C-alpha atoms as one frame of an Amber mdcrd trajectory, in Angstrom:
protein
 148.521 131.635 267.846 150.205 131.197 264.508 153.666 133.346 266.148 153.409
 131.140 268.967 153.750 127.736 266.920 156.144 129.563 264.685 158.546 130.473
 267.856 158.248 126.980 268.852 159.392 125.728 265.278 162.160 128.052 265.499
 162.640 126.862 268.838 163.133 123.286 267.783 165.253 123.941 264.719 167.887
 125.397 266.628 167.433 123.035 269.475 167.803 119.996 266.525 170.664 122.234
 265.316 172.652 122.345 268.420 172.004 119.095 269.550 173.300 117.526 265.896
 176.274 119.780 266.569 176.912 118.196 270.181 176.500 115.240 268.601 179.099
 115.595 265.977 181.092 117.037 268.198 180.855 113.951 270.729 181.522 111.985
 268.086 183.946 113.705 267.191 185.687 113.848 270.606 184.776 109.863 271.155
 186.763 109.183 267.438 189.904 110.426 268.457 189.970 109.116 272.129 189.466
 105.563 270.469 191.365 106.044 267.754 194.188 108.800 268.529 197.053 107.351
 270.808 198.470 108.888 274.037 201.017 111.356 272.478 202.183 113.217 275.571
 203.285 109.747 277.455 205.623 109.098 274.350 209.038 109.148 275.593 207.951
 109.652 278.845 207.999 105.966 280.515 211.018 104.167 282.058 211.034 101.005
 282.436 211.820  98.875 285.091 215.087  98.309 285.151 215.410 102.024 284.891
 212.887 102.312 287.773 215.236 100.099 289.599 218.162 102.251 289.391 219.920
  99.888 287.052 223.058 100.910 285.286 223.248  98.848 281.577 226.564  97.296
 283.144 224.881  95.702 285.369 222.860  93.206 282.877 226.454  92.614 281.065
 226.204  89.258 279.254 228.473  87.157 281.757 229.120  88.030 285.429 233.009
  87.855 284.942 235.088  87.742 281.393 235.036  84.568 280.190 238.605  83.583
 280.953 237.355  83.417 285.124 233.756  82.132 284.120 234.419  79.521 281.545
 231.545  77.403 282.273 228.921  80.202 281.928 230.883  81.123 278.456 230.748
  77.556 277.498 227.537  76.280 278.735 225.795  76.421 275.006 228.809  75.353
 273.260 228.278  72.090 272.159 225.094  73.298 269.955 225.767  74.488 266.876
 228.205  71.580 265.498 230.295  72.309 268.630 232.154  74.882 266.563 232.626
  77.287 270.216 233.771  74.506 271.984 237.511  75.474 273.363 240.190  73.736
 271.577 242.492  71.557 273.853 245.470  72.466 274.619 247.619  72.888 271.188
 244.785  71.793 268.992 244.089  74.021 266.298 240.550  76.339 266.553 237.820
  75.423 263.804 238.279  76.634 260.030 235.089  79.190 260.916 236.573  80.411
 263.533 239.325  80.989 262.318 238.060  82.760 259.211 236.109  85.644 261.266
 239.496  85.908 263.281 241.044  87.105 259.651 237.301  88.750 258.732 237.941
  91.126 261.763 241.586  91.860 261.629 241.778  95.599 261.389 243.403  97.203
 258.550 246.633  99.987 258.831 244.330 102.682 259.119 242.211 100.994 261.582
 245.236  99.497 263.826 246.422 103.169 263.898 242.945 104.542 265.514 242.169
 101.457 267.327 245.855 100.323 268.825 244.245  98.544 270.926 242.600  96.108
 268.680 244.677  95.325 265.818 243.131  91.992 265.759 240.797  89.652 267.281
 242.396  86.404 268.509 240.700  83.283 267.731 240.217  83.100 270.975 238.412
  86.499 271.003 236.450  85.631 268.467 235.262  82.161 269.904 234.429  84.084
 273.731 232.527  86.795 271.483 230.723  84.493 269.888 230.025  82.488 272.744
 228.491  85.565 274.990 226.305  86.260 270.851 225.103  82.937 271.468 223.782
  83.047 275.325 222.334  86.315 273.988 220.297  84.035 271.368 219.326  81.302
 274.015 218.055  83.234 277.014 218.371  86.877 276.568 214.718  88.289 276.956
 215.225  91.922 277.758 212.880  92.290 280.286 209.973  91.199 277.973 208.218
  88.525 280.618 206.235  92.020 281.237 204.641  91.876 278.077 204.068  88.007
 277.590 202.171  88.537 281.234 200.310  91.602 279.506 199.456  89.197 276.325
 198.189  86.482 278.730 195.429  88.590 280.360 194.504  90.332 277.050 194.440
  87.397 274.682 190.384  86.457 275.823 192.334  83.399 277.593 193.829  81.645
 274.379 197.600  82.372 275.480 199.254  81.483 278.650 202.954  81.034 278.151
 203.052  79.799 282.072 200.460  77.242 280.815 202.273  76.429 277.673 205.541
  75.480 279.965 203.189  73.279 282.442 203.131  69.473 282.402 199.791  69.147
 284.546 198.588  65.847 285.028 196.004  64.429 282.546 196.171  67.107 279.736
 196.902  66.489 276.522 200.523  67.776 276.383 203.657  67.868 278.835 207.516
  67.671 278.469 206.996  63.727 277.037 205.113  65.021 273.868 205.881  68.498
 273.710 207.685  68.324 270.653 205.238  66.301 268.636 202.557  68.416 269.937
 203.803  71.924 269.701 206.824  71.830 267.807 208.608  73.171 271.138 212.272
  72.328 271.901 212.744  70.317 274.870 215.847  71.716 277.131 218.084  68.813
 278.031 218.467  68.381 281.748 214.777  68.404 282.773 212.285  65.878 283.179
 208.338  65.869 283.674 206.728  66.633 286.880 204.936  64.079 288.779 203.308
  66.480 291.098 202.733  70.472 291.625 206.383  71.811 293.288 205.509  73.599
 296.022 208.601  75.979 296.020 206.967  77.140 293.030 203.307  77.639 293.972
 202.441  74.619 293.503 202.701  74.796 289.545 203.547  71.895 287.399 206.783
  72.557 285.663 209.504  70.527 284.802 212.151  68.963 286.907 215.658  69.699
 286.876 217.696  66.507 286.463 219.718  66.739 289.792 222.866  64.827 288.358
 223.191  67.998 285.674 225.085  71.065 286.771 222.640  73.816 287.231 222.509
  76.446 284.768 224.385  79.208 285.868 222.877  81.815 284.285 219.571  81.044
 287.052 222.075  82.458 289.922 220.714  85.454 291.242 224.189  86.223 292.900
 226.064  86.521 290.079 222.978  87.783 287.915 221.157  89.437 290.247 217.440
  90.340 289.106 215.307  93.812 288.781 214.246  94.400 292.161 210.853  95.894
 291.580 207.154  95.512 293.127 206.986  92.133 294.874 210.632  90.806 294.198
 212.105  90.670 297.338 208.930  90.148 299.249 206.829  87.210 298.445 208.722
  86.331 295.241 212.550  86.504 294.919 214.298  88.755 292.812 215.768  86.210
 290.761 218.109  86.268 288.557 217.761  88.545 285.335 218.149  85.804 283.063
 215.527  84.282 284.771 215.385  80.112 284.949 214.864  77.929 282.517 211.734
  76.471 282.024 212.325  73.225 280.308 211.453  74.755 277.047 214.363  76.389
 274.698 213.707  80.383 274.702 211.271  80.629 277.494 212.459  81.548 281.265
 210.872  81.914 284.363 210.634  85.441 286.098 209.408  86.027 289.541 206.132
  88.167 289.025 206.470  92.200 290.693 202.694  91.962 290.781 201.996  88.781
 292.982 201.987  90.779 296.278 200.501  89.784 299.494 196.762  89.482 298.006
 197.564  88.175 295.182 199.475  85.165 296.882 196.256  84.752 298.791 194.390
  83.928 296.205 196.153  82.228 294.360 195.146  78.692 293.598 197.582  76.171
 291.362 195.108  73.782 291.088 192.095  76.051 289.555 194.641  77.889 287.727
 194.732  74.630 285.791 191.187  73.248 286.038 188.669  75.933 287.086 187.740
  77.927 283.632 185.720  80.423 286.384 189.134  81.269 288.234 191.886  81.525
 285.095 189.361  83.382 282.837 189.976  86.274 284.653 191.734  89.616 283.098
 193.099  90.296 286.434 194.072  87.031 287.927 198.178  87.406 289.142 200.175
  84.387 288.188 203.494  84.093 290.999 205.469  84.418 287.613 205.811  86.071
 284.369 207.238  83.884 281.011 209.773  85.905 279.121 211.006  85.064 275.538
 214.589  84.956 273.721 215.126  84.801 270.130 215.895  80.792 270.331 212.056
  80.231 271.228 211.506  80.823 267.046 214.786  79.698 266.194 215.996  76.980
 267.521 215.903  73.348 266.157 216.900  70.385 266.064 220.400  69.819 263.428
 219.476  68.594 259.953 222.737  66.939 260.226 222.540  65.745 263.454 219.200
  65.310 264.479 218.038  64.050 268.121 217.220  60.037 268.227 214.371  60.973
 270.048 212.851  64.461 269.127 211.285  64.690 272.487 214.549  64.334 274.353
 217.472  65.835 272.413 221.114  66.566 273.494 222.658  69.986 273.265 224.089
  68.218 270.064 221.178  67.761 268.460 220.672  71.393 268.537 220.996  74.592
 266.039 220.430  78.090 266.639 219.486  79.292 262.818 217.409  77.179 261.107
 213.755  78.840 262.657 211.358  76.644 264.471 210.206  75.031 261.549 208.029
  72.439 263.614 206.356  75.071 265.437 202.297  74.938 265.980 201.110  78.296
 266.452 197.427  77.137 266.948 198.513  74.746 269.532 200.959  77.361 271.217
 198.816  80.108 270.898 195.699  78.619 272.379 196.989  76.866 275.439 194.439
  74.173 275.745 194.090  72.665 272.645 193.884  69.500 272.565 193.820  66.736
 269.529 190.356  65.521 267.719 188.426  62.657 268.643 188.440  59.271 267.251
 185.400  60.025 265.606 187.124  63.097 263.828 184.735  65.233 265.427 185.935
  68.985 265.538 187.938  69.971 268.622 186.324  72.455 271.142 189.043  75.265
 270.465 187.794  74.751 266.560 184.353  76.545 267.621 186.678  79.768 268.560
 187.285  81.918 265.635 190.743  83.057 267.464 191.930  79.781 267.259 190.939
  79.456 263.330 192.657  82.507 262.902 196.089  81.229 264.368 195.230  77.596
 262.614 195.943  79.150 258.846 199.743  79.224 260.122 201.357  76.122 259.243
 204.135  74.808 261.241 206.930  76.820 261.346 205.059  80.024 260.018 203.842
  82.536 262.217 202.512  86.430 261.922 204.925  88.667 263.192 202.603  91.655
 262.783 200.129  89.813 265.194 200.722  92.285 267.920 201.356  95.831 266.380
 198.371  94.063 263.776 198.512  95.911 260.183 195.178  94.028 259.601 196.443
  91.589 257.585 196.653  87.651 258.384 200.344  86.870 257.199 201.813  83.636
 258.564 205.750  83.922 257.427 208.295  81.264 258.067 210.993  82.122 261.033
 213.995  83.382 258.891 216.968  80.844 258.723 220.007  82.610 259.013 222.923
  81.050 257.106 226.376  82.417 255.181 225.881  85.774 257.371 229.892  86.342
 255.613 228.968  85.752 251.740 225.947  87.898 252.359 227.285  90.772 253.695
 229.690  90.653 250.870 226.486  90.586 248.449 225.324  94.103 250.374 228.561
  95.703 249.259 227.499  95.517 245.538 223.716  96.271 245.482 222.557  97.060
 249.101 223.296 100.013 249.875 220.232 102.064 251.681 220.254 105.606 252.702
 219.263 106.714 256.487 217.628 109.840 257.447 215.692 111.154 260.780 215.418
 108.680 263.412 216.871 105.409 261.374 220.423 107.419 262.201 220.103 106.249
 265.522 220.411 102.473 264.834 223.727 101.265 265.736 226.438  99.845 263.773
 228.976  97.124 263.298 232.463  99.767 263.914 230.232 101.086 266.920 231.618
  98.075 269.224 235.176  96.898 269.257 234.357  93.440 268.247 233.377  94.376
 265.057 235.471  97.338 264.333 236.700  95.899 262.011 233.994  96.090 259.301
 233.352  99.882 258.583 232.552  99.173 254.848 229.205  98.728 255.471 228.117
 102.032 257.204 229.332 105.542 255.645 228.660 107.589 258.362 229.412 111.323
 256.704 226.179 109.955 253.998 224.005 108.157 255.741 224.411 105.206 253.386
 224.420 101.277 254.988 225.008  98.430 252.824 223.090  96.063 254.449 221.794
  92.772 253.929 217.468  92.218 254.554 216.086  90.074 257.080 212.425  90.655
 256.573 210.449  88.842 253.982 209.690  92.347 252.451 213.543  93.160 252.545
 212.146  96.357 254.841 214.758  96.081 257.961 217.481  97.755 255.394 219.271
  99.854 258.119 222.030  97.435 259.181 222.802  94.075 260.880 222.721  95.511
 264.253 219.443  97.808 263.426 217.717  94.280 262.286 218.726  92.495 265.446
 217.882  94.901 267.921 214.078  95.571 266.271 213.587  92.230 267.041 213.777
  92.507 270.750 211.095  95.432 270.659 209.082  93.136 268.699 208.828  90.463
 271.367 208.517  93.085 274.108 211.363  94.150 275.138 210.441  97.749 276.598
 207.192  97.402 276.225 206.005 100.086 278.560 206.755 102.659 275.220 205.716
 100.168 272.884 202.159  99.391 273.930 201.879 103.169 273.507 201.813 103.196
 269.814 199.374 100.924 268.908 196.205  98.956 270.298 197.685  95.117 270.847
 196.208  92.620 268.545 192.634  94.242 268.035 194.363  97.573 266.283 191.617
 100.401 265.920 194.377 102.977 266.970 196.640 105.140 265.291 199.935 103.259
 264.653 202.979 105.647 265.408 206.679 104.755 265.335 208.484 104.091 268.792
 211.452 105.712 268.713 215.170 104.127 269.290 215.966 107.878 270.694 213.300
 107.329 273.364 214.815 103.977 274.050 218.120 104.694 274.466 216.565 107.189
 277.193 214.128 105.229 279.087 215.126 101.497 278.715 217.747 100.192 280.366
 217.145  96.751 279.006 217.011  98.342 275.620 220.575  99.547 276.078 221.820
  96.025 277.467 220.670  94.555 274.346 222.453  97.118 272.290 225.340  95.655
 274.051 224.661  92.306 273.032 224.081  92.414 269.075 227.557  93.179 268.029
 228.523  89.511 269.978 225.347  87.990 268.280 226.775  89.187 264.702 229.656
  87.262 265.413 227.940  84.181 266.643 226.142  84.183 263.026 229.203  84.840
 261.232 231.082  81.702 263.032 228.159  79.265 263.343 225.610  80.119 260.651
 227.280  77.970 257.757 224.903  75.580 255.626 223.935  72.212 256.367 224.724
  69.953 253.154 223.137  66.376 252.944 225.978  64.821 251.900 227.784  65.640
 255.441 225.174  63.156 257.050 225.701  59.507 256.698 221.737  59.166 256.129
 221.757  61.331 252.917 223.904  59.525 251.075 220.705  57.182 249.377 219.349
  60.316 248.757 222.085  61.934 246.227 223.372  61.772 243.025 227.043  61.848
 242.628 227.861  65.220 241.720 229.634  64.571 238.628 226.839  62.742 237.268
 225.102  63.121 233.672 222.084  63.868 235.550 223.393  66.471 238.187 225.730
  68.258 235.669 222.135  68.835 233.345 220.738  69.923 237.106 223.724  72.120
 236.877 222.855  74.307 233.773 218.650  74.249 234.388 220.029  76.413 237.375
 221.905  78.545 235.664 219.431  79.059 232.783 216.394  79.365 235.292 217.079
  80.162 238.338 220.468  81.729 239.178 219.395  85.433 238.362 217.257  85.731
 241.941 219.185  82.894 243.490 222.890  82.883 243.438 224.899  85.789 244.908
 228.054  84.741 242.005 227.042  86.103 238.648 228.583  86.934 235.759 230.367
  90.494 235.655 227.796  93.111 235.179 228.662  94.807 231.764 230.235  98.356
 232.563 227.994 101.282 232.060 225.078  98.776 231.064 222.860 101.284 234.141
 222.412  98.493 236.237 224.377  98.831 238.829 225.925 102.646 237.864 224.424
 105.610 237.075 220.576 106.173 239.349 220.920 102.303 239.904 224.633 102.592
 241.776 224.415 100.396 244.604 221.290  98.497 243.563 219.236 101.471 243.007
 217.485 100.890 246.362 214.712 104.127 246.208 212.202 105.726 243.931 214.250
 104.429 240.743 214.153 100.644 242.097 211.461  99.596 239.676 213.584 100.674
 236.258 216.645  99.334 238.002 215.128  95.775 238.464 213.680  96.023 235.112
 217.269  96.742 233.905 219.051  93.860 235.962 215.920  91.209 234.621 215.972
  92.313 231.323 219.947  91.200 231.214 219.526  87.568 233.232 217.221  86.474
 230.811 219.385  87.072 227.878 221.741  84.790 226.065 224.655  86.448 227.004
 223.625  86.381 231.133 222.758  82.445 230.677 225.943  81.289 228.817 227.875
  83.158 230.792 226.345  81.772 234.023 226.499  78.223 232.764 229.838  78.454
 232.792 230.121  79.708 236.509 228.060  77.275 237.862 229.691  74.002 235.816
 233.502  74.907 237.254 232.365  72.517 240.183 231.889  72.574 243.579 233.386
  76.130 243.955 230.027  77.724 242.764 228.402  76.432 245.909 231.362  77.602
 248.168 230.822  80.578 249.789 227.626  81.452 247.646 224.433  83.040 249.871
 222.298  81.548 247.227 220.067  84.611 246.576 220.242  87.727 245.179 219.373
  89.759 247.967 217.459  92.166 245.238 213.939  92.704 245.912 211.306  91.028
 243.390 208.169  92.970 242.403 205.092  90.744 243.642 203.509  91.287 239.799
 206.637  88.839 238.691 206.719  86.592 241.247 202.579  85.938 241.588 202.819
  85.003 245.015 200.193  85.628 247.672 200.555  89.805 248.068 199.494  90.200
 252.010 203.353  89.311 252.855 204.858  91.986 250.460 201.849  94.344 251.205
 202.658  94.597 254.548 202.729  98.243 256.199 204.902  98.264 259.887 207.736
  99.412 258.528 206.405 102.691 256.486 207.243 106.287 256.952 205.343 107.059
 260.002 204.401 103.270 261.028 205.669 101.429 264.292 208.874 100.292 262.347
 209.554 103.697 260.686 213.108 103.790 262.762 214.227 100.595 261.529 213.726
 100.867 257.740 215.461 102.741 255.553 214.436 106.128 253.412 215.244 103.719
 250.384 212.861 101.498 251.085 210.125 103.670 251.925 210.275 105.199 248.775
 210.250 102.206 246.503 207.966 102.653 243.273 204.448 100.738 243.456 204.638
  97.557 241.336 202.645  97.036 238.324 198.680  95.892 239.359 197.909  92.779
 240.421 195.270  89.800 239.505 193.749  88.085 243.061 190.709  86.194 243.178
 187.143  86.208 245.234 186.945  83.563 247.881 183.078  82.604 246.511 182.505
  82.931 243.043 186.419  82.971 242.393 186.733  85.520 239.740 189.589  87.492
 239.091 189.615  91.095 240.482 192.284  94.001 240.250 194.574  94.727 243.135
 196.883  98.452 242.242 199.255  98.470 245.507 200.512 101.868 247.059 204.420
 101.915 246.586 206.495 103.554 249.391 207.713 100.285 250.288 204.978  98.096
 249.235 205.047  95.499 246.714 208.339  93.443 246.625 209.824  90.085 248.226
 213.939  89.453 248.741 214.264  86.183 247.289 214.953  83.658 249.902 218.198
  81.569 250.159 218.245  77.960 248.582 220.998  76.902 251.144 220.183  73.792
 252.976 217.101  73.823 251.018 216.663  69.638 251.535 216.199  70.351 254.841
 214.019  73.572 255.043 210.706  72.359 253.201 207.899  73.455 253.158 208.298
  76.064 250.892 206.826  79.804 249.889 207.276  82.854 252.423 204.007  81.148
 253.784 205.283  77.786 254.285 201.932  76.930 252.211 203.952  74.804 249.327
 203.958  71.286 250.166 201.904  71.761 253.588 199.293  68.792 254.160 195.715
  69.380 253.900 193.533  69.998 257.229 192.307  66.659 257.260 195.623  65.073
 257.693 196.812  68.095 259.894 193.841  67.213 262.228 193.198  63.923 262.228
 196.437  61.762 261.654 198.450  60.813 264.914 202.005  59.388 262.926 202.567
  57.747 266.165 199.240  55.861 266.733 198.703  56.376 270.424 195.592  56.280
 272.260 193.056  59.067 272.695 191.037  58.230 275.428 190.173  59.880 278.721
 188.464  63.393 279.061 191.473  64.403 277.525 192.652  63.653 274.336 196.200
  62.076 274.432 199.033  62.498 272.110 201.753  60.263 271.296 205.186  61.266
 271.850 207.481  61.375 268.741 209.188  58.439 266.955 213.011  58.051 267.045
 215.521  59.084 264.354 215.554  57.490 262.522 212.178  56.657 261.607 210.382
  53.545 260.546 209.106  55.546 257.990 209.520  59.181 256.342 205.964  59.652
 256.080 205.790  61.560 259.248 206.394  65.059 257.669 206.815  66.373 261.542
 209.872  64.359 262.703 213.120  65.986 261.955 214.791  63.047 260.840 217.186
  63.135 257.589 214.586  60.908 255.542 211.185  62.810 256.484 212.960  66.269
 256.097 214.256  64.831 252.148 210.518  63.651 251.916 208.941  66.951 252.351
 211.408  68.669 250.045 210.503  65.960 247.558 206.638  66.951 247.870 207.163
  70.644 248.057 209.820  71.228 245.036 208.053  68.952 243.026 204.456  71.313
 243.799 206.852  74.013 242.908 207.861  72.761 239.680 204.105  71.051 238.846
 201.765  74.122 240.088 198.441  71.908 239.072 199.586  69.313 241.734 199.178
  71.926 244.556 196.530  71.480 247.157 193.386  73.554 245.115 190.601  74.683
 246.906 187.100  73.111 246.881 184.485  75.679 247.316 184.642  78.408 244.417
 182.290  78.241 242.067 185.293  78.715 239.404 188.954  77.127 240.041 191.741
  79.235 241.385 195.382  78.767 241.496 195.777  77.300 244.935 194.022  77.285
 247.967 192.853  79.845 250.766 192.740  79.584 254.789 189.184  78.428 255.589
 187.442  77.400 258.619 187.254  73.933 259.488 184.049  74.208 261.599 181.544
  76.449 262.425 183.381  79.184 264.457 182.396  82.240 266.907 183.910  85.138
 267.914 184.341  84.716 271.698 185.696  86.851 274.655 184.642  85.248 278.456
 183.002  87.553 280.750 186.644  87.871 282.635 187.911  89.591 280.283 185.351
  92.489 279.426 185.231  95.573 281.027 183.710  95.260 285.333 180.889  97.765
 283.776 179.888  95.574 280.980 179.713  92.450 283.050 177.470  94.732 285.614
 175.307  95.306 283.284 175.215  91.542 281.084 172.040  90.797 282.118 170.163
  94.000 280.081 173.051  93.558 277.357 172.001  90.170 276.870 168.132  90.913
 276.485 169.251  93.977 273.949 171.551  91.467 271.921 171.234  88.120 272.516
 172.764  86.858 269.312 176.086  89.276 270.777 176.312  88.729 274.349 175.800
  85.928 276.180 173.837  85.140 279.790 177.232  85.862 281.752 178.265  89.034
 280.037 180.307  87.452 277.374 180.952  87.843 273.664 180.000  85.223 271.540
 179.159  86.884 267.465 178.644  83.991 265.441 178.995  81.301 264.337 180.720
  81.829 261.183 179.746  78.639 259.001 182.585  75.769 258.140 184.410  76.587
 255.316 184.089  80.719 255.407 187.189  81.722 253.906 188.997  83.374 257.283
 191.209  86.172 255.819 188.015  88.090 254.642 187.522  88.538 258.312 190.740
  88.888 259.185 192.018  91.483 256.579 189.296  93.782 257.262 191.189  97.713
 257.180 189.708  99.675 260.359 192.215 102.399 259.914 193.465 103.637 256.843
 197.863 103.652 256.404 199.367 106.740 256.768 200.238 107.509 253.170 196.632
 106.016 252.102 194.396 109.173 250.228 191.089 109.308 251.466 190.654 108.722
 255.171 187.414 110.271 255.042 185.808 107.804 252.440 187.291 105.200 254.377
 185.176 105.631 257.403 182.692 106.394 255.409 182.959 102.724 253.673 183.113
 101.174 257.466 180.036 103.118 257.987 177.696 101.991 255.270 179.085  97.984
 255.771 178.220  98.357 259.989 174.537  97.336 258.936 175.226  93.965 256.613
 177.709  93.068 259.379 175.337  93.224 262.297 172.197  91.927 260.584 174.796
  88.734 258.977 175.648  88.341 262.998 172.166  88.932 264.068 170.664  86.037
 261.245 173.719  83.683 263.153 172.432  84.082 266.314 174.967  83.800 268.817
 174.660  79.983 268.723 178.344  79.220 270.209 177.592  76.726 272.730 179.513
  73.526 272.140 175.958  71.360 271.493 174.653  74.472 268.901 178.054  73.975
 267.204 177.743  70.376 266.550 174.278  70.816 265.448 173.932  70.462 261.460
 171.305  73.404 261.868 173.394  75.426 262.912 175.696  75.056 260.030 173.048
  75.643 257.666 171.667  78.310 259.482 175.258  80.626 259.215 175.439  79.329
 255.803 172.479  81.239 254.734 173.397  84.375 256.932 176.645  84.637 254.985
 175.061  84.013 251.825 171.289  85.977 252.652 173.266  89.392 253.845 176.055
  89.439 251.236 178.608  89.314 254.344 181.692  88.380 252.086 181.242  90.726
 249.155 180.983  93.373 252.375 184.556  92.343 253.792 186.238  91.821 250.549
 185.253  95.454 250.311 186.889  96.534 253.259 189.821  94.256 252.712 193.338
  95.797 253.165 194.717  92.483 251.462 191.780  91.000 249.329 194.219  88.194
 248.172 193.068  85.067 249.303 195.111  82.372 247.623 197.914  81.616 249.769
 200.366  78.622 247.692 199.627  80.269 244.432 203.034  81.957 242.000 206.342
  81.386 241.947 205.936  79.544 238.600 209.531  80.025 236.988 211.089  76.075
 236.066 207.389  74.876 235.501 207.522  74.895 232.024 210.800  72.753 231.884
 210.617  69.267 230.530 210.259  66.582 232.784 213.224  65.448 232.587 215.325
  68.712 233.306 212.664  69.115 236.415 214.659  66.077 237.903 217.915  66.868
 237.067 217.077  70.252 238.917 216.077  68.439 241.590 218.819  66.057 241.411
 221.473  69.464 241.901 218.995  71.278 244.684 219.575  68.397 247.259 223.382
  69.057 247.005 222.782  72.905 248.097
């Protein structure tokens, strides 16, 4: 009997050991299946244009040379101050065109090598710039495929086809698109009064029959890519798509819209029936593509539209960035205003909406899709004064390129920019480059920076989406290789063929918008030679010019600032040493005296001045929110590896930072890793009067939440089942109080508020929910909010098991099988949740310990959500007891402390830092402000 018991015990031990091994092996296999990418597919997947056997030449910028299709090449020419309009016979070209013609004149040596390109004539410059303008405005590079994917994979929140619609009775349409969404209406369209039978019943903008047709929508001139159902149930269309009535969004026939999809389509239900449209498998008749214009075209600062809802082409500019773009309203198609009693709007109960609501108008987290586990709203980059910016890169913008970085196109690869070889040395792999991204990551050359943007908005999504799990994360990120795009994507090739023209376009048109150049600006300007402004020049020279001027005194010879290990700026592992040398010199009496002399000489100081040094500034000096400079998508081995320089990837760490706990307010140390992290390029101060609010996230000068939600500004009725939102006032407005009008006086009002907060930190918006004060505000929920996914977006197996899953976890799964976690209480720190790091960075040591921290945190996370109870219906969210219960769940489980411990960026105060000038006297601050208005 004893021996039998021993044998049974041994058998049990062996069985348990085998089972344990199997569980471990199974867990590893499952973990790898979830986390590891499908690397065997990398570089093997063609895009739709290649599948259709289209050569790159078949997707040319224009159908024929501009001399043969002048209407095509001048379609957008009234924009951008009209600089690209063809002069009348005998008239001269604008100075801006002539300047670029001179810049692109080849040297005698280059002429010998390129005899046919001895010089670009002014007309060739104008035509090249016009082609670049066209690309900026309407080239989407096949990304309609990606945005269609996004519509099916964002839990019903995001749907560009609905964003461009004006369905009857909805809270927004063409009539108020500017005021509610911040999107720019394309001229020559009107709001529909019914569904368009020729467009499957969709309520899309109608083109004015008195306007000439959009030449780029012509499928004969610009034949689309014939794949799937195109040419069968839907037209093939144009490779530029059709205009939607919203600038930057183009309409393409959906190749998935086959006979079955057509039979299942119901336009009325698409707009009104959640049981129909909340379905990941819904196939729409159109896909919507996005051009650069969507995030970058806005009202001209010096020629704003009289009616912002109905601008003319001459009222629009390509370079300022979409300063009034409301991300939370665009990324949630069914959002609407609060009711008159200021009760939370329905979408405020959705945590995803709360995430987007952290983005002030004019800002967007551009790592939203290829997530780096940080919520990082950043302003849409304005593009100004490219010529002085390029010249500045020759002084201290040297970046070393190696490996896949060398595959980026450079200016001398194209005839229209062949006269600019000084920015790229192929022998050494050195690029002299301006830096576009806030952290200065994309330092691979002008064309590489432009080309990367197209990938980031969905070009060649067939490959891009293989390298990460979009929106959610949880999969190891790997680099998308330029060599794979060259081989497999015709859309990528066609994009490369356009970006040299885009560079010429910005060389010509991206010029300062000065307040003195507009009649309405006169009351806001002090005389440039007045005592007050002259004092402001001195204050600027002594306190601001080190970071915000491209004109500085000559650097002393052999100072080590721009020579030795710091030659070309010292970008790379020695950069902090080089920066410290530069900073020490700029704080010296000798520098300030010489700088004052430069500035007070008069207007020539501002002419051709980029008003930025373009040197990367360590965030420990700036003391601004750390999350933007800690972005990681450009690190070695990450998604943008090929588009960031080796110099960037070897930057040294910055010094230890101090951040604040989102509940106690207590200070916490944060030591960032290096390898690219920790630096910001100073923004240009060109046209500063027109670009407020300030800081990289538009947080400085942005209004508080109550105003953001509750004020209409245009005082319209909100009756009916949907709140009605008023159209924008006209310019000039009756009052300068509305910060979301592009009128001159309104821009100056926002500038004034923002710059005063910059110089007087105590006046900035402050958080009211920490136990001890913190130096700014924290993104917080505005109402109880749940993590919600409708059942139609859940896997089919989960939908089949909805009843037992709801029975097992009613606090997480609703009765229909959708996810309903929460609610997190009102005033919950949003970034405590969104900055949770699911995977360690590629260069981060201790990966196993990170996974262990995640595992040990799970009981707290589950316990907190279980206590919250999944009370996510509208009635439950409105119940005051729900708020009390959620507050108790967060407090009793220590949820926030746990999340802070898992955070990739535990810096929650968003409008702190940049305290330079805060110690000036009141008089000097006023003088500085008076001078800055002349920029």
